[in-house]
Structures are given as C-alpha cells and as structure tokens.
C-alpha positions in Angstrom: 0.0 0.0 0.0 2.9 2.3 0.8 4.4 1.8 -2.7 1.0 2.4 -4.3 0.5 5.7 -2.5 4.1 6.9 -3.2 3.8 6.1 -6.9 0.4 7.8 -7.0 1.9 10.9 -5.4 4.9 11.1 -7.7 2.9 10.4 -10.9 0.4 13.1 -9.8 3.3 15.6 -9.2 4.8 14.7 -12.6 1.6 15.4 -14.4 1.0 18.6 -12.4 4.5 19.8 -13.3 3.9 19.0 -17.0 0.6 20.9 -17.1 1.7 23.9 -15.1 5.3 24.5 -16.2 5.5 23.0 -19.7 2.1 24.1 -20.9 0.8 20.5 -21.7 -2.9 20.6 -22.5 -5.1 18.8 -20.1 -6.7 17.0 -23.0 -3.4 15.3 -23.6 -3.3 14.2 -20.0 -6.8 12.7 -20.3 -5.8 10.8 -23.4 -2.7 9.5 -21.8 -4.8 8.3 -18.8 -7.3 6.6 -21.0 -4.6 4.8 -23.0 -2.9 3.8 -19.8 -6.1 2.2 -18.6 -6.6 0.4 -21.9 -3.0 -1.0 -21.7 -3.6 -2.3 -18.2 -6.9 -3.9 -19.2 -5.2 -5.5 -22.3 -2.5 -6.9 -20.1 -5.0 -8.4 -17.6 -7.1 -9.9 -20.4 -3.9 -11.4 -22.1 -2.8 -12.9 -18.7 -6.2 -14.4 -18.1 -6.3 -15.8 -21.6 -2.8 -17.4 -21.6 -2.6 -18.6 -18.0 -4.8 -21.7 -18.5 -2.7 -22.6 -21.6 0.5 -22.1 -19.8 -0.7 -24.2 -16.9 -1.6 -27.0 -19.2 1.8 -26.9 -20.8 3.7 -26.9 -17.5 1.6 -29.6 -15.9 2.2 -32.2 -18.6 3.8 -35.3 -17.0 7.5 -35.6 -17.9 7.8 -32.1 -19.1 10.1 -30.9 -16.3 13.8 -30.7 -16.8 14.5 -33.0 -13.9 12.3 -35.8 -15.3 13.9 -35.4 -18.7 17.4 -35.7 -17.1 16.3 -38.8 -15.2 15.0 -40.4 -18.4 18.3 -39.6 -20.1 16.8 -37.6 -22.9 18.7 -34.4 -22.1 22.5 -34.0 -21.8 23.5 -31.2 -19.4 27.2 -31.4 -20.2 28.9 -28.5 -22.0 29.8 -29.2 -25.5 33.6 -29.3 -25.0 33.7 -30.4 -21.3 33.9 -33.9 -20.1 32.0 -34.7 -17.0 33.2 -37.6 -14.9 30.9 -40.6 -14.9 31.0 -42.9 -12.0 31.1 -46.6 -12.9 27.7 -48.3 -12.5 27.8 -51.6 -10.7 27.2 -54.5 -13.0 28.7 -52.9 -16.1 32.0 -53.7 -17.7 34.7 -51.2 -18.6 33.7 -50.8 -22.3 30.2 -49.7 -21.3 31.6 -47.2 -18.8 33.9 -45.9 -21.6 31.0 -45.4 -23.9 29.3 -43.3 -21.3 32.3 -41.0 -21.0 32.4 -40.5 -24.8 30.9 -37.2 -25.9 28.1 -37.3 -28.4 
C-alpha cells in the first residue's frame, strides 16, 4: 500500500509539473490516462487468456527438466567439457567408456 501511495503521489506531481510548467494541455493528459487504462486492461485480459494454456503446458507429465534428465533424454554437459561418470555396478569397462564419450 505504501508503494502504491508513493507512486500515485509522484505520478500526480509529474503530471502537475507537465501541465503547469511545460504548458501541456489537459486533453493530452486525459488521453494518456485513457490509453494507460486500456494498456492495463489489455495486459490483464492477455494474462487471463494465456494462464490456462501455460498451466496445461507446464503440468504435462514428464515435461520438467528433472524428469527429462532422469529419463536420459537431455544431456546437461557442456559441448567441450567432459563430465566424470561414475562406474555403474554390473557394467564392464567398455560400457563405462561409452558413457564417457561425448556425443
């Protein structure tokens, strides 16, 4: 509430200075106010429209990065960097070497 009141005070002072000292017509201020309200309304409507779509995309099972890494479909290594791979029990040395090879 404190931020809202301070922003209201400073924006009112800015408009008052523009009208009094720089001879801005009050009609211009009214048009600016109307366009500002239209911009805020358009942003709210856009958010309400896209939020269900975004929620459906993000809630798809297996779409998170962690689940993709666990499934082995995403390689997080840098292109030129080799990450040490710990040997998995039950695999022989050739299988461990193929894990260390970069794609």
